[in-house]
Each structure stands twice: as structure tokens, then as C-alpha cells.
TORVO-528004 format. One record per residue: residue number from 1; residue in three letters; x, y, z of N, C-alpha, C in turn. Coordinates in pm, whole numbers, always signed. Layout:
ATOM vexlo vexza  neast nnorth    nup caeast canorth   caup  ceast cnorth    cup
ATOM   NUM   Ala      X      Y      Z      X       Y      Z      X      Y      Z
...
//
This chain:
ATOM vexlo vexza  neast nnorth    nup caeast canorth   caup  ceast cnorth    cup
ATOM     1   Met  +1873  -1922   -899  +2026   -2006   -841  +2031  -2083   -756
ATOM     2   Ser  +2160  -2166   -756  +2121   -2263   -656  +2222  -2225   -543
ATOM     3   Lys  +2178  -2297   -408  +2200   -2287   -283  +2379  -2328   -286
ATOM     4   Tyr  +2411  -2412   -428  +2546   -2515   -390  +2626  -2443   -482
ATOM     5   Asn  +2778  -2441   -466  +2827   -2370   -565  +3011  -2498   -602
ATOM     6   Ser  +2923  -2608   -539  +3026   -2717   -580  +2951  -2850   -579
ATOM     7   Ile  +2992  -2919   -626  +2979   -3105   -638  +3035  -3196   -560
ATOM     8   Ala  +2998  -3272   -508  +3093   -3376   -471  +3006  -3530   -453
ATOM     9   Ile  +3099  -3603   -550  +3009   -3725   -587  +3138  -3864   -521
ATOM    10   Ser  +3050  -3909   -418  +3107   -4043   -345  +3030  -4162   -432
ATOM    11   Gly  +3114  -4317   -434  +3037   -4426   -480  +3137  -4519   -458
ATOM    12   Leu  +3130  -4670   -464  +3249   -4715   -468  +3267  -4763   -621
ATOM    13   Cys  +3388  -4838   -689  +3453   -4902   -785  +3373  -4923   -890
ATOM    14   Cys  +3349  -4855   -983  +3243   -4873  -1124  +3091  -4835  -1095
ATOM    15   Thr  +3087  -4759  -1015  +2922   -4658  -1013  +2891  -4584  -1102
ATOM    16   Gly  +3035  -4551  -1162  +2992   -4400  -1241  +3001  -4292  -1248
ATOM    17   Lys  +3101  -4283  -1093  +3134   -4169  -1023  +3227  -4068  -1155
ATOM    18   Ser  +3329  -4136  -1197  +3420   -4039  -1283  +3369  -3972  -1364
ATOM    19   Thr  +3264  -4062  -1442  +3209   -4033  -1603  +3078  -3871  -1543
ATOM    20   Leu  +3037  -3879  -1480  +2902   -3829  -1418  +3014  -3740  -1366
ATOM    21   Cys  +3111  -3716  -1292  +3207   -3586  -1267  +3239  -3508  -1385
ATOM    22   Gln  +3305  -3572  -1489  +3356   -3509  -1610  +3228  -3450  -1663
ATOM    23   Leu  +3118  -3517  -1716  +2976   -3472  -1764  +2942  -3354  -1721
ATOM    24   Leu  +2932  -3325  -1570  +2901   -3241  -1488  +3021  -3114  -1514
ATOM    25   Ser  +3123  -3128  -1495  +3247   -3064  -1478  +3212  -2946  -1602
ATOM    26   Asp  +3243  -3068  -1743  +3196   -3007  -1880  +3141  -2878  -1882
ATOM    27   Tyr  +2972  -2979  -1847  +2864   -2905  -1861  +2850  -2748  -1759
ATOM    28   Leu  +2870  -2752  -1666  +2879   -2656  -1537  +3023  -2549  -1558
ATOM    29   Asn  +3113  -2605  -1643  +3236   -2528  -1653  +3322  -2532  -1526
ATOM    30   Tyr  +3289  -2637  -1460  +3352   -2663  -1321  +3495  -2735  -1332
ATOM    31   Glu  +3576  -2680  -1265  +3705   -2750  -1219  +3668  -2925  -1195
ATOM    32   His  +3724  -3061  -1230  +3736   -3177  -1204  +3843  -3225  -1148
ATOM    33   Val  +3837  -3235  -1002  +3942   -3284   -948  +3880  -3472   -908
ATOM    34   Asp  +3990  -3488   -941  +3945   -3646   -966  +4058  -3716   -840
ATOM    35   Ile  +4044  -3689   -709  +4106   -3754   -567  +4149  -3859   -659
ATOM    36   Gly  +4093  -3952   -674  +4092   -4137   -629  +4226  -4075   -758
ATOM    37   Gln  +4231  -3999   -923  +4361   -4021   -988  +4466  -3973   -881
ATOM    38   Glu  +4430  -3894   -795  +4601   -3819   -745  +4660  -3925   -641
ATOM    39   Phe  +4509  -4023   -576  +4574   -4141   -504  +4621  -4228   -557
ATOM    40   Lys  +4599  -4276   -682  +4608   -4371   -755  +4798  -4304   -797
ATOM    41   Lys  +4809  -4200   -813  +4973   -4152   -886  +5007  -4190   -746
ATOM    42   Met  +5005  -4145   -643  +5080   -4165   -525  +5126  -4304   -472
ATOM    43   Ile  +5023  -4433   -526  +4994   -4578   -494  +5125  -4575   -587
ATOM    44   Lys  +5090  -4571   -717  +5206   -4613   -833  +5348  -4558   -833
ATOM    45   Lys  +5336  -4475   -737  +5475   -4410   -728  +5538  -4535   -616
ATOM    46   Ser  +5463  -4541   -546  +5536   -4609   -386  +5566  -4813   -472
ATOM    47   Gly  +5501  -4766   -545  +5503   -4957   -650  +5452  -5031   -576
ATOM    48   Leu  +5253  -5015   -519  +5171   -5055   -457  +5057  -5094   -587
ATOM    49   Arg  +4933  -5152   -580  +4862   -5170   -658  +4761  -5110   -577
ATOM    50   Ile  +4614  -5035   -633  +4550   -5007   -594  +4455  -5071   -474
ATOM    51   Glu  +4457  -5184   -510  +4386   -5267   -363  +4464  -5250   -233
ATOM    52   Gln  +4621  -5229   -264  +4699   -5198   -148  +4709  -5031   -132
ATOM    53   Phe  +4656  -4994   -127  +4651   -4830   -100  +4666  -4780    +31
ATOM    54   Gly  +4618  -4873   +143  +4591   -4898   +288  +4759  -4923   +352
ATOM    55   Ser  +4849  -4952   +244  +4982   -4991   +334  +5047  -4873   +311
ATOM    56   Leu  +5009  -4744   +256  +5071   -4616   +219  +5027  -4556   +415
ATOM    57   Pro  +5131  -4495   +484  +5112   -4421   +613  +5032  -4367   +658
ATOM    58   Asp  +4942  -4368   +758  +4805   -4297   +756  +4819  -4192   +743
ATOM    59   Glu  +4983  -4130   +757  +4993   -3983   +810  +5006  -3931   +651
ATOM    60   Thr  +5027  -4023   +542  +5019   -3953   +399  +4915  -3933   +348
ATOM    61   Leu  +4796  -4073   +382  +4649   -4039   +371  +4555  -3903   +416
ATOM    62   Arg  +4603  -3937   +553  +4514   -3792   +602  +4601  -3638   +568
ATOM    63   Asn  +4732  -3638   +560  +4751   -3539   +485  +4707  -3481   +371
ATOM    64   Met  +4696  -3574   +262  +4652   -3559   +134  +4484  -3531   +189
ATOM    65   Asp  +4384  -3609   +258  +4258   -3564   +266  +4223  -3392   +339
ATOM    66   Thr  +4340  -3394   +421  +4358   -3252   +519  +4354  -3140   +369
ATOM    67   Gln  +4466  -3154   +277  +4475   -3063   +169  +4281  -3049    +79
ATOM    68   Ile  +4263  -3138    +57  +4122   -3134    -51  +4030  -3074    +68
ATOM    69   Ile  +4004  -3110   +189  +3890   -3054   +298  +3950  -2868   +282
ATOM    70   Lys  +4077  -2812   +267  +4152   -2726   +272  +4058  -2637   +165
ATOM    71   Arg  +4058  -2763    +27  +4062   -2647    -91  +3850  -2685   -103
ATOM    72   Met  +3799  -2746    -53  +3658   -2760    -17  +3619  -2661    +90
ATOM    73   Arg  +3638  -2566   +125  +3656   -2495   +258  +3634  -2328   +158
ATOM    74   Ser  +3782  -2344    +61  +3783   -2223    +23  +3740  -2182   -106
ATOM    75   Glu  +3716  -2307   -217  +3727   -2285   -326  +3582  -2355   -347
ATOM    76   Thr  +3543  -2305   -523  +3411   -2327   -546  +3428  -2326   -714
ATOM    77   Asp  +3282  -2373   -735  +3300   -2456   -896  +3393  -2509   -918
ATOM    78   Ile  +3385  -2685   -858  +3466   -2761   -904  +3353  -2923   -824
ATOM    79   Val  +3380  -2977   -894  +3342   -3116   -899  +3440  -3209   -828
ATOM    80   Trp  +3409  -3225   -737  +3532   -3344   -622  +3450  -3476   -627
ATOM    81   Asp  +3519  -3555   -723  +3530   -3689   -723  +3601  -3806   -657
ATOM    82   Ser  +3590  -3863   -526  +3599   -3929   -486  +3536  -4034   -398
ATOM    83   Arg  +3597  -4130   -364  +3531   -4236   -250  +3465  -4165   -144
ATOM    84   Leu  +3536  -4092    -54  +3477   -3989    +29  +3463  -3861     +6
ATOM    85   Ser  +3460  -3843    -91  +3409   -3677   -178  +3313  -3608    -38
ATOM    86   Cys  +3231  -3733    +14  +3052   -3664    +54  +3117  -3661   +210
ATOM    87   Tyr  +3215  -3739   +268  +3252   -3744   +342  +3343  -3609   +412
ATOM    88   Leu  +3430  -3599   +329  +3501   -3493   +360  +3425  -3370   +362
ATOM    89   Ala  +3331  -3359   +241  +3231   -3237   +247  +3124  -3190   +359
ATOM    90   Arg  +3134  -3340   +453  +2991   -3311   +564  +2989  -3164   +587
ATOM    91   Asn  +3090  -3085   +635  +3045   -2947   +669  +3025  -2851   +576
ATOM    92   Tyr  +3044  -2879   +470  +2983   -2772   +403  +2896  -2756   +321
ATOM    93   Pro  +2806  -2697   +372  +2638   -2690   +294  +2621  -2648   +166
ATOM    94   Asn  +2727  -2521   +131  +2730   -2514     +3  +2803  -2636    -98
ATOM    95   Ile  +2851  -2769    -43  +2912   -2816   -128  +2739  -2933   -199
ATOM    96   Phe  +2689  -2960   -274  +2597   -3085   -330  +2669  -3196   -311
ATOM    97   Lys  +2595  -3283   -234  +2651   -3461   -217  +2561  -3539   -250
ATOM    98   Ile  +2643  -3624   -352  +2590   -3751   -416  +2633  -3853   -390
ATOM    99   Phe  +2596  -3995   -365  +2595   -4103   -360  +2570  -4164   -453
ATOM   100   Val  +2658  -4196   -522  +2574   -4268   -667  +2605  -4455   -634
ATOM   101   His  +2544  -4559   -671  +2531   -4675   -663  +2482  -4712   -784
ATOM   102   Ala  +2513  -4887   -803  +2489   -4952   -908  +2518  -5091   -848
ATOM   103   Asp  +2407  -5178   -894  +2378   -5309   -841  +2554  -5369   -914
ATOM   104   Met  +2580  -5509   -832  +2739   -5543   -877  +2746  -5591   -991
ATOM   105   Glu  +2632  -5655  -1078  +2687   -5719  -1187  +2681  -5604  -1285
ATOM   106   Thr  +2597  -5483  -1286  +2653   -5392  -1387  +2826  -5301  -1332
ATOM   107   Arg  +2802  -5300  -1185  +3026   -5283  -1162  +3112  -5381  -1223
ATOM   108   Ile  +3068  -5487  -1185  +3113   -5608  -1252  +3159  -5615  -1407
ATOM   109   Asn  +3038  -5542  -1473  +3042   -5572  -1633  +3174  -5456  -1681
ATOM   110   Arg  +3098  -5318  -1600  +3205   -5200  -1637  +3338  -5230  -1601
ATOM   111   Tyr  +3383  -5312  -1513  +3534   -5342  -1447  +3609  -5395  -1568
ATOM   112   Ile  +3545  -5536  -1595  +3585   -5611  -1712  +3547  -5535  -1820
ATOM   113   Ser  +3494  -5449  -1867  +3513   -5363  -2007  +3650  -5241  -2020
ATOM   114   Arg  +3638  -5192  -1884  +3760   -5094  -1846  +3900  -5202  -1864
ATOM   115   Asn  +3906  -5303  -1815  +4043   -5407  -1768  +4028  -5530  -1862
ATOM   116   Asn  +3972  -5576  -1959  +3955   -5605  -2016  +3999  -5764  -1909
ATOM   117   Ile  +3979  -5842  -1814  +3994   -5920  -1737  +3871  -6002  -1723
ATOM   118   Ser  +3859  -6119  -1692  +3765   -6246  -1645  +3652  -6168  -1543
ATOM   119   Arg  +3530  -6227  -1579  +3433   -6191  -1469  +3464  -6240  -1296
ATOM   120   Ala  +3542  -6343  -1310  +3554   -6372  -1168  +3693  -6284  -1120
ATOM   121   Asp  +3770  -6252  -1233  +3876   -6149  -1144  +3848  -6056  -1145
ATOM   122   Ala  +3764  -5960  -1204  +3696   -5863  -1181  +3595  -5833  -1050
ATOM   123   Glu  +3520  -5932  -1051  +3451   -5953   -890  +3575  -5911   -817
ATOM   124   His  +3657  -6043   -773  +3722   -6049   -716  +3814  -5895   -652
ATOM   125   Leu  +3868  -5852   -783  +3945   -5708   -758  +3856  -5595   -669
ATOM   126   Ile  +3761  -5605   -757  +3610   -5506   -667  +3591  -5552   -511
ATOM   127   Leu  +3607  -5651   -499  +3546   -5706   -365  +3615  -5667   -295
ATOM   128   Lys  +3852  -5705   -333  +3912   -5722   -240  +3953  -5511   -214
ATOM   129   Arg  +3910  -5457   -307  +3990   -5349   -321  +3851  -5271   -196
ATOM   130   Glu  +3756  -5307   -222  +3628   -5258   -115  +3672  -5287    +10
ATOM   131   Asn  +3695  -5416    +77  +3729   -5439   +187  +3823  -5345   +209
ATOM   132   Glu  +3978  -5325   +128  +4078   -5262   +136  +4040  -5114   +213
ATOM   133   Glu  +3930  -5074   +156  +3865   -4918   +179  +3822  -4911   +286
ATOM   134   Lys  +3740  -5002   +302  +3681   -5022   +442  +3762  -5034   +542
ATOM   135   Thr  +3833  -5084   +521  +3954   -5114   +627  +4023  -4986   +701
ATOM   136   Val  +4051  -4933   +556  +4154   -4776   +584  +4056  -4685   +665
ATOM   137   Phe  +3908  -4683   +577  +3872   -4535   +628  +3840  -4575   +787
ATOM   138   Lys  +3785  -4735   +844  +3786   -4751   +977  +3888  -4683  +1037
ATOM   139   Arg  +4016  -4766   +996  +4167   -4709  +1052  +4179  -4539  +1082
ATOM   140   Leu  +4178  -4514  +1017  +4206   -4338   +987  +4096  -4239  +1032
ATOM   141   Tyr  +3949  -4306   +988  +3845   -4227  +1053  +3747  -4268  +1143
ATOM   142   Ser  +3745  -4362  +1181  +3670   -4466  +1287  +3480  -4461  +1205
ATOM   143   Ile  +3490  -4433  +1077  +3422   -4477   +991  +3335  -4620   +916
ATOM   144   Asp  +3243  -4688  +1025  +3209   -4778   +918  +3166  -4775   +737
ATOM   145   Asp  +3120  -4694   +751  +3040   -4666   +627  +3027  -4520   +609
ATOM   146   Pro  +3188  -4495   +503  +3163   -4351   +422  +3040  -4298   +336
ATOM   147   Tyr  +2995  -4369   +343  +2837   -4324   +225  +2709  -4321   +324
ATOM   148   Gln  +2694  -4273   +434  +2592   -4274   +535  +2516  -4130   +459
ATOM   149   Ser  +2336  -4171   +484  +2310   -4083   +428  +2325  -3960   +462
ATOM   150   Glu  +2342  -3945   +628  +2367   -3840   +674  +2459  -3691   +601
ATOM   151   Trp  +2483  -3768   +519  +2644   -3704   +476  +2600  -3662   +345
ATOM   152   Val  +2480  -3709   +261  +2477   -3684   +135  +2331  -3622   +119
ATOM   153   Asp  +2358  -3546    +40  +2208   -3474    -13  +2133  -3544   -152
ATOM   154   Phe  +2189  -3612   -170  +2093   -3689   -306  +2163  -3837   -341
ATOM   155   Ser  +2098  -3912   -363  +2145   -4080   -363  +2089  -4110   -521
ATOM   156   Leu  +2149  -4196   -589  +2133   -4200   -790  +2192  -4323   -768
ATOM   157   Asp  +2116  -4445   -853  +2147   -4565   -889  +2169  -4538  -1039
ATOM   158   Thr  +2291  -4568  -1074  +2373   -4551  -1219  +2319  -4663  -1316
ATOM   159   Ser  +2300  -4803  -1241  +2244   -4924  -1290  +2197  -4893  -1487
ATOM   160   Arg  +2111  -4822  -1447  +1962   -4832  -1584  +1981  -4743  -1663
ATOM   161   Asn  +2018  -4612  -1634  +2040   -4482  -1731  +2143  -4478  -1756
ATOM   162   Asp  +2171  -4415  -1875  +2285   -4362  -1981  +2392  -4264  -1896
ATOM   163   Pro  +2460  -4212  -1889  +2517   -4102  -1811  +2450  -3978  -1878
ATOM   164   Gln  +2418  -3939  -1958  +2345   -3805  -2029  +2249  -3768  -1947
ATOM   165   Glu  +2127  -3893  -1936  +2014   -3887  -1830  +2014  -3869  -1696
ATOM   166   Leu  +2196  -3947  -1631  +2213   -3932  -1476  +2231  -3777  -1473
ATOM   167   Met  +2303  -3728  -1562  +2354   -3554  -1566  +2249  -3507  -1543
ATOM   168   Glu  +2125  -3496  -1608  +2050   -3442  -1584  +1995  -3465  -1485
ATOM   169   Ile  +1938  -3566  -1448  +1846   -3586  -1252  +1963  -3529  -1224
ATOM   170   Ile  +2019  -3504  -1225  +2120   -3445  -1103  +2118  -3267  -1123
ATOM   171   Leu  +2148  -3260  -1252  +2083   -3098  -1255  +1993  -3034  -1207
ATOM   172   Ser  +1864  -3131  -1199  +1764   -3090  -1197  +1728  -3069  -1018
ATOM   173   His  +1808  -3116   -985  +1823   -3115   -780  +1948  -3040   -768
ATOM   174   Tyr  +2051  -3016   -845  +2148   -2910   -809  +2117  -2716   -865
ATOM   175   Leu  +2077  -2722   -977  +2020   -2636  -1007  +1854  -2551   -948
//
């Protein structure tokens, strides 16, 4: 029996977060809460592009995070999927917090395949989004690095293994 009852996965754009979250959710029969998709819906509704999410009012951004934290405190059997999920879950020892990362070349190639754009455009958009996120996270929470090891139980490089192998690695630490 695991000491954890939920999983939070954080990582930068195109590190395989959502793929792993969906696989784990299906395997464990847990709910997959894709916080990033909720933000994307809110951003689209406001007429902004994802790289401009920091233009949303701070209160709106914090309110969404506050709602997630409330759910993390009270709900179980969930896979939390977002850039900040490990940070948001940092005070909950019952949530297994995973940071996924991949080398930039892998991330660029994943972005290209998802969006059918040039390599230069993919790299530009990834870096633009990361800079926006860094600025917003600093402004909202006074954090320079939302992926600090002190908030993470496990770190995993997703560059070299396929998603099924990565899921099995995670499960060997979770269960």
C-alpha cells in the first residue's frame, strides 16, 4: 500500500507531463485533473494566446490556484497535471510530487510534431512561454523556480524512454 493517495506532475512545456498523467490516470483509475487545460480555456475566452496568460488579472490566476489547493487538501485518487502542481501540493505529504524534464531538442521536436510549425518557431514559442511563466510565478508567489527539489519527491528525464516505460518507473516509486 502506498503512503500516497494522489500524484502531482510538474514540468516545462513538452516534457511529457500530460501524456504521463493520462497514462497514470488510466492505469490507476484516478481522475486526471489537467489544470493547464483549464487555464487554456480561460485564456482563450479572454482572447489571449497561451504565451500571454500573465495578462490575466493576478486575482483570477490566484483564485484558480486556490481552488486547486482546496481540492488537493480534500480529494484523493487524482493525478494533478500542471506546471505548478508540485508547488501547489508542497504542503501535502500524501501527494506524490514528480518533476518531469527533457532536453531542449526533445521538447522542440515534440512541439513541432504537435503544432506542425518550424523548428525556429517552436523554440521561440517554448522560450517565450517559459519566460512568461517565470515572470508570472515570480509576481504571484515570489518564486524563481517552481520546480525546486524541496517540493518534489521524484525527478524523471522523459527524453530517452517511451511513455509506457516512464509510467512503469513512476509506478515503481509510487506503489
